[in-house]
matplotlib code that plots the C-alpha trace (Angstrom):
import matplotlib.pyplot as plt

x = [27.1, 25.2, 24.9, 22.8, 20.8, 20.0, 19.6, 16.7, 15.3, 15.1, 13.6, 11.1, 10.0, 10.1, 7.9, 5.9, 5.5, 4.4, 1.8, 0.5, 0.6, -1.0, -3.9, -4.3, -4.9, -8.7, -10.8, -12.5, -8.8, -8.9, -12.7, -12.0, -8.7, -11.5, -13.7, -11.2, -10.0, -13.6, -14.3, -11.3, -11.9, -15.3, -14.7, -12.0, -14.1, -16.9, -13.8, -13.2, -16.0, -16.8, -13.9, -15.4, -18.8, -16.8, -14.0, -16.1, -19.9, -21.7, -24.9]
y = [-62.8, -65.7, -63.1, -60.6, -63.2, -64.6, -61.2, -60.4, -63.8, -62.7, -59.8, -61.4, -63.6, -60.7, -58.7, -61.8, -62.6, -58.9, -58.3, -62.3, -60.4, -57.3, -59.7, -61.7, -58.9, -59.1, -56.0, -56.6, -56.2, -52.5, -52.4, -54.1, -51.0, -48.4, -49.7, -50.4, -46.7, -45.5, -47.3, -45.8, -42.6, -42.8, -43.9, -41.2, -38.6, -39.7, -39.6, -36.6, -35.2, -37.1, -35.2, -32.2, -32.3, -33.6, -30.6, -28.1, -28.5, -25.8, -25.9]
z = [8.0, 10.4, 13.2, 10.6, 9.7, 13.0, 14.8, 11.5, 12.9, 16.3, 15.4, 13.6, 16.5, 19.2, 16.5, 16.4, 20.2, 20.5, 17.6, 20.1, 23.1, 22.1, 20.6, 23.5, 26.0, 27.0, 27.1, 30.4, 32.1, 31.0, 32.0, 35.6, 36.2, 35.5, 38.1, 40.5, 40.1, 40.2, 43.0, 44.7, 43.4, 45.1, 48.8, 49.0, 48.0, 50.5, 53.1, 52.4, 52.3, 55.7, 57.6, 56.2, 57.7, 60.9, 60.7, 60.2, 61.8, 60.8, 63.5]

ax = plt.figure().add_subplot(projection="3d")
ax.plot(x, y, z, "-o")
ax.set_aspect("equal")
plt.show()
């Protein structure tokens, strides 16, 4: 019986901590991840275009 009460308390505490963590995450981190991903994709695209033009010179 005591173990069940303790387990219930622990579950409640975990739920509270998860809610606090989800509330405390700034949205700017998502924007930063998007920005970094976009920049990496843009650079890779430019490198691939450059390689393609270098390999296939058409005049």
